[in-house]
C-alpha positions, -999 to +999 in steps of 0.1 A: +046+084+055+031+057+032-006+053+037-012+024+014-009-013+018+018-034+003+008-058-026+012-088-003-010-071+023-037-061-002-037-096-017-041-111+018-071-087+025-087-098-007-082-135+002-098-129+037-129-113+021-133-140-006-131-166+023-156-149+044-181-145+015-180-182+010-179-193+048-191-167+072-227-174+085-255-156+065-285-139+080-269-135+115-280-107+133-250-083+133-227-089+164-255-102+186-249-128+214-264-159+205-260-184+232-278-213+215-260-247+208-265-240+171-247-208+171-220-222+192-215-250+168-216-227+138-187-206+154-166-239+160-171-249+124-160-216+112-129-215+134-117-248+123-120-236+088-100-204+098-075-227+115-072-249+083-059-218+066-033-213+092-049-179+103-052-188+140-013-189+140-006-157+122+029-143+132+038-174+153+073-191+150+073-217+122+083-242+150+048-241+161+032-239+126+030-202+125+024-183+093+052-155+088+028-125+082+033-088+093+015-072+122-004-052+095-018-085+080-027-095+115-047-063+120-064-068+085-073-103+097-089-089+128-107-061+110-121-082+081-134-110+102-151-085+127-165-064+099-183-098+086-195-105+121-173-137+120-152-130+149-133-162+159-106-145+179-105-158+215-085-152+246-065-182+236-053-167+205-052-131+214-037-133+250-028-167+258-007-177+228+013-144+227+018-148+266+033-183+262+055-171+233+071-143+252+070-156+287+062-195+288+087-221+287+091-248+259+070-275+277+041-250+280+044-239+244+045-274+231+016-285+253-008-255+246+001-239+213-008-268+188-042-271+203-048-233+202-036-233+165-061-260+157-090-241+174-093-271+198-090-254+231-107-225+248-094-202+276-110-177+298-093-148+318-093-147+355-083-110+362-110-088+375-124-092+410-152-074+430-125-051+446-099-052+418-112-038+384-095-009+368-068-012+397-061-048+388-030-048+409-052-048+441-064-084+433-066-105+463-071-142+449-043-162+466-021-188+453-001-204+481+030-227+473+025-262+491+052-284+477+047-291+440+014-273+440-003-239+443-035-237+463-058-211+449-084-194+468-105-166+457-131-151+434-128-138+398-157-115+381-165-111+344-148-144+334-164-146+301-164-180+285-157-197+318-188-220+313-172-237+285-135-229+287-111-258+291-085-236+309-081-203+328-052-177+323-053-168+361-037-137+378-033-146+416-013-131+444+017-154+454+034-128+478+010-109+500+039-091+516+053-076+484+041-042+469+009-050+451+024-048+417+053-072+425+036-101+443+013-115+413+020-145+392+001-160+361-011-196+364-026-220+339-056-235+355-074-265+343-112-257+346-118-293+354-101-292+386-121-297+418-130-266+437-140-244+407-175-231+406-188-209+378-221-190+382-236-172+352-240-132+353-262-117+325-252-086+308-271-056+296-263-066+260-279-099+263-248-121+266-235-142+294-203-135+316-196-154+348-185-151+385-159-178+391-150-191+426-118-209+434-119-228+466-087-245+474-081-253+438-046-273+433-025-262+403+009-278+396+040-257+399+049-263+363+018-245+353+034-211+365+040-188+335+074-172+336+088-161+368+070-161+403+057-126+415+064-111+379+029-117+367+018-081+367+042-072+339+029-101+318-006-090+324+001-053+316+018-059+284-011-083+272-036-056+282-020-031+259-022-057+229-058-065+242-069-030+237-053-029+202-065-061+190-095-076+208-120-046+203-139-053+171-133-021+153-143-037+120-176-045+136-181-008+145-177+002+110-200-025+098-226-012+122-221+023+106-224+012+072-255-008+080-272+023+096-261+045+067-277+021+041-309+021+061-308+061+062-303+060+025-334+038+021-354+060+044-347+089+018-374+072-003-408+057+004-396+035+031-388+063+053-423+079+051-438+045+060-415+040+090-424+077+102-463+068+102-457+038+124-439+057+152-405+060+135-380+089+139-380+121+118-365+104+088-335+122+071-334+159+081-304+181+083-297+172+117-296+136+110-274+142+078-248+160+100-249+134+127-242+108+101-215+129+086-198+134+119-199+097+125-185+090+092-153+112+103-151+093+136-151+059+115-123+072+096-103+083+128-109+049+143-095+031+111-064+054+109-057+051+146-059+013+143-035+013+114-010+034+132-010+010+162-004-020+137+025-001+121+040+005+156+037-031+165+054-040+130+085-022+141+086-036+174+069-011+196+041-017+220+015+011+215+006+017+250-007+052+246-020+048+212-040+016+223-056+037+252-064+063+225-083+040+202-098+022+228-113+055+243-122+070+209-136+039+195-159+028+224-173+062+227-178+067+189-197+035+191-221+050+219-225+080+198-234+059+167-261+041+187-275+076+197-277+086+161-296+054+153-320+061+181-326+097+166-330+082+132-354+054+141-374+070+171-395+043+187-385+016+163-350+020+178-365+002+210-373-030+191-353-059+203-335-083+177-364-109+179-391-084+170-404-090+134-406-054+124-371-043+140-351-023+114-318-040+108-329-068+131-327-046+162-292-034+156-298+000+173-314-016+204-284-038+207-260-011+203-277+010+229-275-018+254-240-033+244-219-004+240-215+005+277-196-026+283-165-018+261-160+016+279-148-003+311-136-038+296-099-039+292-096-009+317-121+019+320-119+048+297-110+070+328-079+049+334-070+051+296-071+089+298-047+088+328-025+067+306-026+090+278-020+119+301+010+104+320+027+081+295+018+098+264+018+136+275+044+134+304+018+148+328+022+140+364-003+117+381-028+134+404-020+132+440+018+126+434+044+151+438 
């Protein structure tokens, strides 16, 4: 097994790093949610610069302005941008564009892909509902065919970015009489359509998600993606890729590296001063062992991610492996937050806006944020069921 990158992949990685050194926002608190207009504008500026390089179109067909790169290069792109806290990946690029390329028609691809590739259009995802989270196939939002339109009625939960999105990639039930996995369709819904209401929902991590209501929203039939009642299969395939691609594993490694750097500083005079002001115990054997254990976990996340990219490179969908890295990576992030708390003591409680917060409040943020990824994209309990059944061939509990 070859564990090294090709010359082309290594050169692409260095190109990414050089670009980020020049263009990534400096002085930004690591990975934090900043809802200010200034932060949003900075993100858009960076995204357009990335689009100018063609990197929002990695792996697309040349007909749509795509760059012919390998899945490993796409993985390196996501890793390096997340490590630099410069994530410009969106639902548009990571879910909608691949979905349209695989399941959409030519008119839909010609209509949406150029704008996605320029960074000019944003989507939100309409998947989760109050009664359909991990069991997404239980969704109840209805899309009733009336002539040349669908009339959509229902409620979606955790529709992140809905407040500014142009479109929604919506999963809705089009055949209530069919088995639950076979009566779902995917629709492209213009968020300016009458009947849509977006209400904010604050998260423990300090960001915003939304509850979105659809009340008699009319959607043209031409906005149906693929075949009617086949939407579950489109959504399920996208979720496998989402687990492998959307979670910012490079950002996890950056959080570890930043915490390790602080621990090294605390080995000197800085550590003593912090302890006198209510900090943690500084560097003792327990902390060193914990940081070493976290390092092993960071390496495991890296190699699991590399393996997922290599599977995609040969045309495989890494269903089981995506669940493995999602479970392990999200829980490793929680354990890293615990080590930071142990290291900093009371200082770990300081929020990012506190003047004396070490690492600009990184540990406080990790403690609050890292709960969410364990259930986003499918709870870790569901991921373990996928590993057991699809990966290990074990029976589903309750079935004979």
